[in-house]
VOBA-1610 file (N, C-alpha, C; in pm, whole numbers, padded with zeros to 5 digits, always signed):
BEGIN
Met+09368+12215+11142Met+09328+12186+11004Met+09439+12224+10923Asn+09524+12317+10967Asn+09620+12386+10834Asn+09691+12271+10910Glu+09747+12228+11041Glu+09841+12137+11079Glu+09845+12038+11058Lys+09786+11958+10960Lys+09659+11794+10909Lys+09803+11850+10753Leu+09760+11982+10652Leu+09761+11992+10594Leu+09903+11992+10576Ile+09984+12018+10640Ile+10111+12015+10652Ile+10230+11943+10684Thr+10111+11807+10797Thr+10197+11742+10800Thr+10189+11611+10735Tyr+10109+11530+10656Tyr+10011+11425+10609Tyr+10078+11505+10401Gly+10082+11354+10342Gly+10113+11368+10242Gly+10191+11218+10190Gly+10181+11195+10091Gly+10205+11023+10042Gly+10283+11030+09916Gln+10266+10936+09855Gln+10353+10868+09746Gln+10273+10779+09666Ala+10205+10774+09526Ala+10163+10655+09461Ala+10328+10569+09464Val+10328+10386+09493Val+10399+10329+09457Val+10443+10221+09332Ile+10466+10140+09315Ile+10389+10001+09214Ile+10310+09906+09303Glu+10217+09914+09292Glu+10144+09869+09395Glu+10133+09886+09502Gly+10109+09977+09519Gly+10075+10090+09653Gly+10058+10216+09711Val+10051+10234+09807Val+10077+10381+09863Val+10149+10380+09995Met+10232+10484+09968Met+10341+10545+10112Met+10268+10706+10144Met+10269+10664+10300Met+10217+10799+10350Met+10327+10836+10429Arg+10316+10972+10444Arg+10453+11065+10552Arg+10324+11133+10617Gly+10382+11119+10799Gly+10394+11249+10826Gly+10513+11360+10890Arg+10551+11339+11053Arg+10590+11399+11057Arg+10724+11350+11138Asn+10673+11203+11178Asn+10835+11119+11307Asn+10763+11028+11213Ala+10714+10944+11138Ala+10687+10820+11128Ala+10632+10762+10920Cys+10676+10709+10843Cys+10615+10668+10726Cys+10562+10488+10759Ala+10424+10509+10627Ala+10474+10419+10603Ala+10331+10339+10468Val+10451+10257+10407Val+10414+10203+10260Val+10369+10062+10277Ala+10211+10081+10166Ala+10122+09956+10230Ala+10110+09921+10096Met+10114+09775+10067Met+10183+09736+09882Met+10026+09592+09864Arg+10006+09625+09787Arg+09951+09474+09674Arg+10055+09396+09656Ala+10065+09295+09737Ala+10164+09164+09737Ala+10121+09060+09547Pro+10249+09001+09564Pro+10127+08876+09429Pro+10026+08823+09455Asp+09984+08761+09594Asp+10001+08677+09609Asp+09748+08788+09656Gly+09797+08868+09650Gly+09631+08979+09745Gly+09670+09049+09838Thr+09817+08958+09912Thr+09724+09052+10064Thr+09782+09143+10092Ile+09717+09277+10145Ile+09829+09377+10175Ile+09978+09363+10305Val+10014+09383+10225Val+10218+09396+10262Val+10244+09562+10355Thr+10246+09565+10451Thr+10246+09676+10519Thr+10459+09731+10621His+10473+09855+10592His+10654+09919+10640His+10647+09991+10655Thr+10742+10000+10812Thr+10657+10147+10840Thr+10849+10211+10928Glu+10894+10331+10911Glu+10978+10310+10910Glu+10971+10483+11012Ser+11114+10506+11055Ser+11068+10634+11182Ser+11110+10694+11154Leu+11072+10868+11065Leu+11188+10999+10996Leu+11306+11029+11098Ser+11380+11053+11045Ser+11497+11049+11121Ser+11572+11209+11011Gly+11533+11223+10936Gly+11617+11272+10841Gly+11619+11434+10895Ile+11659+11573+10843Ile+11718+11702+10891Ile+11575+11799+10919Tyr+11487+11760+10805Tyr+11403+11840+10788Tyr+11312+11833+10968Lys+11350+11716+11027Lys+11270+11701+11188Lys+11293+11790+11182Ser+11403+11885+11217Ser+11407+11999+11325Ser+11346+12130+11312Ala+11313+12158+11400Ala+11208+12288+11515Ala+11263+12415+11401Leu+11356+12415+11436Leu+11445+12533+11318Leu+11451+12556+11213Ile+11475+12398+11117Ile+11485+12423+10980Ile+11349+12411+10909Arg+11260+12383+11005Arg+11095+12341+10932Arg+10968+12556+10995Lys+11102+12623+11012Lys+11091+12754+11050Lys+11167+12808+10899Ile+11230+12827+10925Ile+11307+12905+10799Ile+11226+12882+10612Pro+11216+12974+10571Pro+11159+12952+10434Pro+11221+12876+10338Phe+11204+12823+10196Phe+11319+12785+10113Phe+11358+12697+10183Leu+11485+12706+10249Leu+11585+12638+10322Leu+11465+12502+10413Arg+11388+12524+10401Arg+11346+12430+10511Arg+11237+12344+10307Gly+11212+12371+10282Gly+11103+12369+10137Gly+11270+12214+10064Leu+11432+12315+10106Leu+11487+12172+09978Leu+11548+12114+10107Thr+11544+12155+10221Thr+11564+12023+10297Thr+11437+11859+10313Leu+11300+11938+10332Leu+11139+11891+10280Leu+11243+11785+10138Leu+11243+11831+10070Leu+11204+11842+09900Leu+11348+11676+09912Trp+11511+11696+10021Trp+11607+11626+09949Trp+11572+11447+10028Asp+11473+11529+10134Asp+11476+11352+10251Asp+11330+11292+10158Ser+11247+11389+10140Ser+11124+11305+10019Ser+11175+11224+09911Leu+11278+11283+09865Leu+11322+11221+09727Leu+11378+11115+09766Gly+11492+11103+09866Gly+11543+10936+09945Gly+11452+10862+09922Leu+11354+10895+10057Leu+11243+10843+10111Leu+11138+10721+10011Gly+11085+10827+09899Gly+10991+10788+09794Gly+11095+10686+09732Leu+11283+10708+09666Leu+11316+10627+09600Leu+11286+10457+09731Arg+11354+10528+09795Arg+11295+10437+09899Arg+11205+10230+09930Met+11133+10400+09900Met+10963+10275+09908Met+10941+10262+09756Leu+10973+10324+09601Leu+10906+10242+09554Leu+11041+10177+09477Thr+11212+10141+09553Thr+11282+09977+09522Thr+11191+09939+09612Leu+11130+09918+09697Leu+11102+09829+09824Leu+10969+09794+09767Ser+10867+09845+09696Ser+10758+09856+09663Ser+10791+09717+09493Ala+10917+09798+09500Ala+11020+09667+09295Ala+11000+09552+09396Asn+11046+09542+09485Asn+11121+09416+09507Asn+11009+09285+09588Thr+10949+09400+09640Thr+10779+09343+09678Thr+10748+09259+09572Gln+10704+09339+09453Gln+10645+09249+09295Gln+10715+09150+09219Ser+10846+09125+09246Ser+10921+09096+09119Ser+11024+08951+09268Gly+10990+08987+09408Gly+11018+08831+09417Gly+11251+08901+09496Asp+11279+08750+09476Asp+11397+08733+09582Asp+11515+08739+09498Asp+11417+08639+09330Asp+11545+08670+09217Asp+11541+08794+09128Glu+11479+08869+09175Glu+11509+08998+09099Glu+11533+09152+09165Lys+11550+09089+09313Lys+11589+09252+09302Lys+11637+09347+09260Leu+11574+09473+09328Leu+11680+09572+09237Leu+11763+09609+09387Glu+11870+09642+09400Glu+11999+09616+09468Glu+12173+09683+09418Gly+12236+09746+09498Gly+12398+09689+09510Gly+12391+09886+09366Pro+12495+09802+09347Pro+12550+09916+09203Pro+12450+09927+09101Gly+12385+09846+09118Gly+12300+09811+08921Gly+12167+09893+09008Leu+12162+09946+09065Leu+12016+10021+09181Leu+12104+10177+09102Tyr+12227+10232+09158Tyr+12273+10298+09211Tyr+12283+10374+09069Phe+12340+10296+08952Phe+12361+10358+08813Phe+12192+10381+08739Phe+12128+10299+08763Phe+11985+10291+08730Phe+11983+10426+08785Leu+11927+10464+08907Leu+11913+10645+09002Leu+12007+10745+08921Gly+12136+10756+08891Gly+12207+10798+08853Gly+12157+10872+08693Leu+12139+10742+08633Leu+12118+10787+08506Leu+11948+10829+08450Thr+11848+10826+08553Thr+11814+10861+08538Thr+11745+11034+08549Phe+11844+11045+08645Phe+11802+11195+08741Phe+11921+11242+08612Val+12049+11201+08541Val+12051+11218+08447Val+11983+11317+08324Val+11936+11170+08282Val+11810+11183+08111Val+11737+11300+08205Ala+11638+11273+08329Ala+11547+11373+08351Ala+11615+11597+08351Ile+11756+11554+08400Ile+11843+11686+08391Ile+11805+11781+08299Ser+11879+11659+08153Ser+11938+11682+08031Ser+11779+11741+07963Val+11673+11670+07974Val+11555+11677+07897Val+11459+11782+07887Phe+11435+11799+08065Phe+11332+11963+08100Phe+11439+12060+08093Phe+11570+12039+08142Phe+11618+12199+08198Phe+11731+12238+08048Leu+11831+12123+08023Leu+11916+12175+07940Leu+11876+12123+07757Ala+11785+12071+07734Ala+11743+12076+07576Ala+11702+12238+07594Pro+11570+12222+07637Pro+11509+12349+07633Pro+11561+12488+07636Ala+11643+12454+07711Ala+11787+12624+07699Ala+11834+12578+07583Gly+11863+12465+07550Gly+11988+12497+07398Gly+11886+12536+07327Leu+11781+12438+07283Leu+11716+12515+07244Leu+11638+12649+07206Gly+11628+12704+07317Gly+11562+12870+07323Gly+11689+12901+07297Trp+11809+12955+07312Trp+11969+12995+07241Trp+11933+12960+07064Leu+11958+12870+07082Leu+11954+12841+06940Leu+11866+12950+06867Thr+11719+13006+06892Thr+11579+13063+06825Thr+11679+13213+06892Glu+11768+13236+07043Glu+11843+13338+07010Glu+11964+13384+06933Lys+11991+13309+06866Lys+12042+13328+06765Lys+12101+13331+06621Tyr+12004+13214+06575Tyr+11990+13208+06408Tyr+11793+13266+06430Leu+11734+13261+06519Leu+11585+13319+06473Leu+11613+13542+06558His+11692+13515+06581His+11716+13651+06586His+11655+13744+06695Leu+11536+13594+06806Leu+11497+13654+06924Leu+11557+13729+06971Ser+11487+13836+07064Ser+11534+13821+07203Ser+11546+13783+07313Pro+11679+13799+07403Pro+11634+13740+07590Pro+11526+13689+07556Trp+11406+13788+07638Trp+11272+13795+07681Trp+11226+13641+07586Trp+11223+13676+07457Trp+11190+13535+07375Trp+11181+13458+07344Ser+11327+13434+07318Ser+11374+13315+07448Ser+11363+13202+07500Asn+11400+13259+07638Asn+11338+13219+07724Asn+11193+13197+07802Leu+11116+13284+07710Leu+11012+13272+07677Leu+10915+13120+07580Val+11024+13065+07560Val+10997+12965+07417Val+11138+12849+07485Glu+11201+12904+07531Glu+11276+12724+07607Glu+11206+12723+07731Gly+11107+12825+07824Gly+11021+12809+07894Gly+10915+12726+07827Leu+10854+12784+07715Leu+10690+12695+07688Leu+10747+12490+07621Leu+10911+12557+07542Leu+10892+12426+07568Leu+10935+12293+07629Arg+11003+12351+07770Arg+11060+12319+07864Arg+10876+12253+07969Leu+10803+12334+07928Leu+10580+12283+07995Leu+10604+12204+07947Leu+10617+12194+07714Leu+10552+12120+07635Leu+10627+12018+07689Phe+10750+11979+07680Phe+10802+11855+07749Phe+10805+11681+07804Leu+10727+11824+07963Leu+10689+11803+08068Leu+10582+11692+08052Val+10441+11794+08020Val+10308+11730+07947Val+10287+11653+07906Ala+10384+11621+07778Ala+10413+11494+07690Ala+10484+11456+07766Tyr+10505+11396+07890Tyr+10667+11342+07840Tyr+10535+11231+08014Ile+10432+11339+08040Ile+10346+11205+08141Ile+10253+11197+08047Trp+10191+11235+07995Trp+10109+11182+07881Trp+10092+11090+07816Gly+10235+11070+07787Gly+10310+10935+07732Gly+10275+10805+07774Ile+10349+10821+07904Ile+10380+10677+07983Ile+10272+10681+08035Gly+10147+10752+08040Gly+09959+10719+08114Gly+09970+10640+07999Phe+09950+10622+07905Phe+09945+10505+07843Phe+09972+10318+07841Met+10095+10310+07941Met+10161+10264+08043Met+10095+10169+08121Pro+10012+10057+08079Pro+09928+09933+08166Pro+09958+10035+08336Asp+10103+09914+08356Asp+10204+09964+08389Asp+10144+10087+08528Ile+10186+10221+08455Ile+10211+10338+08501Ile+10086+10374+08536Arg+09955+10286+08451Arg+09822+10372+08446Arg+09755+10331+08601Arg+09800+10258+08657Arg+09795+10160+08786Arg+09836+10213+08876Val+09999+10292+08791Val+10083+10380+08939Val+09968+10506+08960Phe+09959+10552+08855Phe+09857+10656+08865Phe+09702+10661+08919Ala+09646+10549+08921Ala+09547+10451+09035Ala+09567+10490+09158Tyr+09692+10449+09185Tyr+09707+10444+09321Tyr+09726+10566+09379His+09798+10671+09247His+09818+10785+09312His+09686+10890+09348Gly+09576+10859+09281Gly+09483+10889+09303Gly+09386+10860+09395Ala+09441+10745+09442Ala+09389+10719+09610Ala+09391+10715+09677Glu+09565+10772+09725Glu+09634+10851+09803Glu+09608+10981+09795His+09494+11080+09724His+09501+11205+09751His+09362+11190+09786Lys+09291+11088+09736Lys+09125+11090+09818Lys+09188+11060+10004Thr+09265+10951+10017Thr+09217+10919+10135Thr+09284+11083+10213Ile+09378+11164+10157Ile+09413+11226+10309Ile+09283+11391+10222Asn+09223+11335+10107Asn+09144+11424+10156Asn+09063+11381+10172Ala+08979+11226+10221Ala+08869+11281+10311Ala+08890+11254+10486Phe+09094+11261+10460Phe+09102+11245+10681Phe+09079+11409+10662Glu+09071+11550+10550Glu+09142+11590+10620Glu+09034+11683+10620Ala+08864+11572+10564Ala+08803+11645+10569Ala+08666+11616+10657Gly+08775+11521+10719Gly+08683+11435+10938Gly+08593+11344+10844Ala+08583+11263+10774Ala+08497+11162+10702Ala+08594+11000+10768Asp+08509+10936+10789Asp+08537+10778+10780Asp+08644+10748+10711Leu+08733+10661+10749Leu+08861+10600+10618Leu+08845+10456+10577Thr+08696+10438+10514Thr+08646+10316+10443Thr+08624+10329+10305Pro+08663+10231+10234Pro+08675+10282+10069Pro+08542+10311+10021Glu+08429+10261+10095Glu+08272+10407+10029Glu+08316+10522+10025Ser+08320+10577+10169Ser+08376+10699+10245Ser+08467+10803+10137Val+08598+10731+10101Val+08716+10770+10046Val+08704+10792+09954Asp+08610+10675+09853Asp+08561+10718+09713Asp+08504+10816+09659Arg+08432+10882+09796Arg+08300+10992+09724Arg+08449+11150+09707Phe+08530+11140+09759Phe+08635+11206+09742Phe+08700+11304+09588Pro+08732+11355+09575Pro+08833+11404+09494Pro+08942+11336+09439Leu+08980+11345+09344Leu+09139+11334+09301Leu+09226+11393+09319Glu+09200+11486+09255Glu+09317+11612+09289Glu+09323+11664+09398His+09483+11721+09492His+09504+11718+09578His+09598+11871+09567Ala+09593+12004+09627Ala+09651+12063+09657Ala+09827+12076+09660Arg+09864+12040+09747Arg+10042+11978+09744Arg+10101+11835+09649Cys+10009+11842+09581Cys+10069+11668+09469Cys+10180+11727+09387Gly+10285+11654+09372Gly+10389+11659+09305Gly+10374+11662+09155Thr+10253+11691+09098Thr+10249+11713+08967Thr+10265+11831+09004Ala+10136+11930+09084Ala+10107+12084+09084Ala+10284+12142+09093Phe+10383+12085+09274Phe+10538+12079+09213Phe+10541+12095+09067Leu+10531+12076+09045Leu+10604+12081+08880Leu+10541+12213+08793Leu+10431+12211+08818Leu+10378+12266+08709Leu+10473+12381+08743Thr+10487+12451+08849Thr+10520+12536+08995Thr+10618+12609+08936Leu+10686+12476+08954Leu+10844+12555+08907Leu+10918+12527+08814Val+10771+12450+08650Val+10851+12503+08501Val+10794+12710+08506Leu+10687+12680+08550Leu+10667+12811+08544Leu+10719+12980+08583Leu+10768+12950+08651Leu+10889+12984+08776Leu+10995+13016+08684Ser+11023+12889+08662Ser+11185+12826+08581Ser+11176+12996+08418Ile+11088+13000+08342Ile+11005+13130+08295Ile+11031+13275+08364Leu+11034+13273+08399Leu+11052+13376+08524Leu+11169+13464+08574Phe+11218+13400+08612Phe+11383+13318+08657Phe+11480+13352+08571Phe+11471+13223+08517Phe+11577+13238+08418Phe+11521+13387+08234Thr+11443+13405+08278Thr+11462+13505+08175Thr+11510+13656+08233Leu+11492+13672+08361Leu+11585+13787+08484Leu+11695+13796+08432Leu+11760+13568+08369Leu+11943+13708+08424Leu+12018+13737+08276Gly+11875+13796+08143Gly+11877+13835+08043Gly+12050+13762+07943Pro+12051+13798+07855Pro+12130+13711+07772Pro+12263+13667+07824Leu+12303+13539+07760Leu+12400+13466+07840Leu+12411+13426+07763Pro+12568+13352+07771Pro+12667+13234+07632Pro+12644+13113+07650Leu+12631+13049+07568Leu+12539+12920+07615Leu+12613+12793+07697Ala+12792+12802+07725Ala+12793+12714+07830Ala+12733+12820+07931Trp+12698+12930+07968Trp+12668+12974+08067Trp+12515+12954+08092Arg+12446+12944+08069Arg+12310+12986+08000Arg+12279+12808+08086Met+12337+12741+07997Met+12376+12579+08072Met+12423+12508+08175Ile+12486+12621+08306Ile+12536+12619+08418Ile+12408+12711+08453Ser+12348+12733+08425Ser+12283+12851+08522Ser+12112+12776+08555Arg+12152+12642+08425Arg+12024+12615+08491Arg+11971+12495+08556Ile+12107+12482+08590Ile+12109+12331+08738Ile+12138+12429+08828Leu+12258+12552+08805Leu+12230+12597+08968Leu+12157+12641+09006Leu+11999+12672+08911Leu+11908+12779+08979Leu+11788+12625+09000Ile+11829+12554+08983Ile+11689+12453+09004Ile+11686+12419+09180Pro+11809+12444+09239Pro+11790+12441+09412Pro+11657+12564+09444Val+11684+12656+09415Val+11597+12842+09392Val+11427+12784+09363Leu+11444+12771+09238Leu+11360+12741+09215Leu+11272+12676+09273Ala+11271+12554+09357Ala+11279+12444+09400Ala+11179+12460+09544Gly+11297+12508+09600Gly+11280+12600+09778Gly+11089+12743+09681Val+11118+12820+09622Val+11043+12918+09566Val+10912+12846+09509Ala+10878+12731+09460Ala+10797+12664+09483Ala+10776+12520+09560Tyr+10787+12530+09635Tyr+10734+12493+09733Tyr+10680+12541+09833Glu+10747+12666+09874Glu+10639+12785+09922Glu+10539+12821+09860Tyr+10522+12811+09796Tyr+10404+12937+09614Tyr+10377+12765+09769Ile+10377+12637+09660Ile+10277+12521+09728Ile+10245+12550+09819Arg+10305+12565+09942Arg+10248+12551+10033Arg+10161+12644+10121Trp+10164+12767+10064Trp+10106+12875+10129Trp+09982+12866+10035Thr+09959+12838+09924Thr+09828+12786+09846Thr+09739+12666+09940Ala+09850+12581+09972Ala+09742+12480+10024Ala+09656+12547+10167Lys+09769+12638+10187Lys+09687+12673+10345Lys+09611+12746+10278His+09587+12807+10194His+09428+12927+10235His+09362+12910+10089Ile+09313+12705+10085Ile+09287+12766+09914Ile+09113+12701+09944Gln+09066+12783+10063Gln+08947+12755+10047Gln+08919+12884+09978Ser+08993+13033+09950Ser+08945+13121+09932Ser+08967+13140+09779Pro+08835+13169+09733Pro+08839+13166+09573Pro+08892+13254+09503Leu+08992+13332+09581Leu+09097+13324+09415Leu+09145+13246+09447Ile+09257+13218+09557Ile+09386+13111+09546Ile+09320+13019+09469Arg+09179+12967+09505Arg+09091+12802+09420Arg+09131+12854+09218Leu+09101+12958+09229Leu+09113+13037+09088Leu+09315+12982+09017Ile+09374+12998+09135Ile+09474+13059+09131Ile+09529+12951+09004Val+09508+12795+09126Val+09527+12710+09181Val+09470+12586+09050Arg+09433+12652+08972Arg+09296+12521+08938Arg+09416+12526+08773Pro+09508+12506+08664Pro+09606+12498+08660Pro+09688+12363+08748Asn+09689+12370+08781Asn+09734+12319+08866Asn+09675+12096+08912Leu+09562+12165+08946Leu+09481+12075+08982Leu+09448+11954+08785Ala+09473+12100+08739Ala+09461+12050+08629Ala+09500+11904+08562Leu+09608+11931+08554Leu+09731+11865+08495Leu+09732+11743+08619Gln+09692+11723+08698Gln+09669+11610+08803Gln+09623+11510+08705Ser+09499+11542+08661Ser+09434+11457+08533Ser+09483+11400+08454Leu+09650+11448+08492Leu+09770+11312+08358Leu+09812+11218+08481Thr+09763+11254+08570Thr+09939+11176+08664Thr+09821+11073+08781Thr+09702+11105+08748Thr+09549+10993+08875Thr+09514+10951+08772Arg+09423+10852+08837Arg+09316+10726+08758Arg+09258+10713+08851Thr+09137+10666+08807Thr+08993+10673+08927Thr+09069+10490+08950Pro+09064+10516+09116Pro+09118+10366+09164Pro+08989+10237+09211Asp+09013+10181+09182Asp+08894+10054+09273Asp+08921+10046+09440Glu+08838+09972+09424Glu+08792+09918+09557Glu+08874+09859+09630Gly+09020+09797+09605Gly+09139+09739+09659Gly+09223+09840+09669Met+09224+09924+09551Met+09351+10053+09553Met+09322+10118+09710Leu+09167+10155+09698Leu+09133+10213+09848Leu+09202+10173+09955Glu+09194+10046+09928Glu+09200+09958+10081Glu+09340+10017+10093Val+09388+09963+09985Val+09569+09963+10009Val+09570+10151+10054Ala+09516+10189+10010Ala+09612+10407+10082Ala+09544+10354+10203Ile+09442+10341+10249Ile+09374+10350+10326Ile+09498+10261+10482Ser+09486+10156+10478Ser+09619+10065+10524Ser+09746+10122+10560Ala+09769+10207+10446Ala+09874+10309+10432Ala+09861+10450+10569Phe+09763+10465+10579Phe+09825+10579+10597Phe+09707+10596+10703Asn+09616+10441+10797Asn+09594+10445+10872Asn+09731+10357+10979Thr+09821+10262+10921Thr+09963+10183+10939Thr+10060+10324+11030Met+10038+10460+10945Met+10169+10596+10956Met+10052+10651+11102Arg+10009+10667+11079Arg+09879+10751+11211Arg+09937+10637+11360Asn+09938+10521+11354Asn+09950+10429+11429Asn+10116+10420+11469Ala+10166+10428+11408Ala+10393+10464+11421Ala+10368+10566+11436Glu+10280+10715+11433Glu+10321+10879+11449Glu+10272+10887+11632Lys+10174+10781+11648Lys+10156+10776+11742Lys+10220+10718+11843Ser+10304+10655+11836Ser+10379+10549+11900Ser+10482+10599+11989Leu+10518+10707+11905Leu+10626+10747+11896Leu+10647+10873+11979
//
């Protein structure tokens, strides 16, 4: 069971779901004509190295890097499937949009809270410990408010429903249940390895890490927040991995309850058609794994 927990994961895309194994991934999408379209890729990233997978923290960073690139490709593929040939996202315009999104995310969720925390230390005369706590709470508030806010957008609500379908499918597989829409629908929307749980863990860890740095000038405070993102990501990955492997423990289930609770903002109950898409993605990925 532990290998299953480590091996299989997924991601919601536009009108579809991507499922990832060790050697292959597959995305299934509901095309505008109502049919289910699938796409399969073999995985060739550095994370496939047996040595890399055994090195704590480094394995998390390489997996996250691979997953980021793969997820962006699958999102682009799903967007192009819905828009058709006339409005494809590609070329310099796509890279500019992705770069701008990355810069905005770093600015809003890391630099802005750091700046506001520094202001409380300078003008409200808070201690570095309290100003870092304020910074961390603001970062958490910004994250939750952003997820809550975009959840009102109809298109995002559908993506969140496909996210729920992805979780239900993996939960059903890990429980050994039949992968049919009726069977999969009985399983919960939450999953211990969800990216939402990773984000919350990263934000909470940032409070501890940045507090240990003590007082810093504004420039160094900003630089440290950017430079420590990979460190925080590596630690957060190991924490999520460890809790997922021991999720049957009552203590661990209590510890991860906030992570599971936050997923109520990023998942919605899927309909039968969405479950069919998620199951198709999972089965296609599994068949591709067997053929490699």
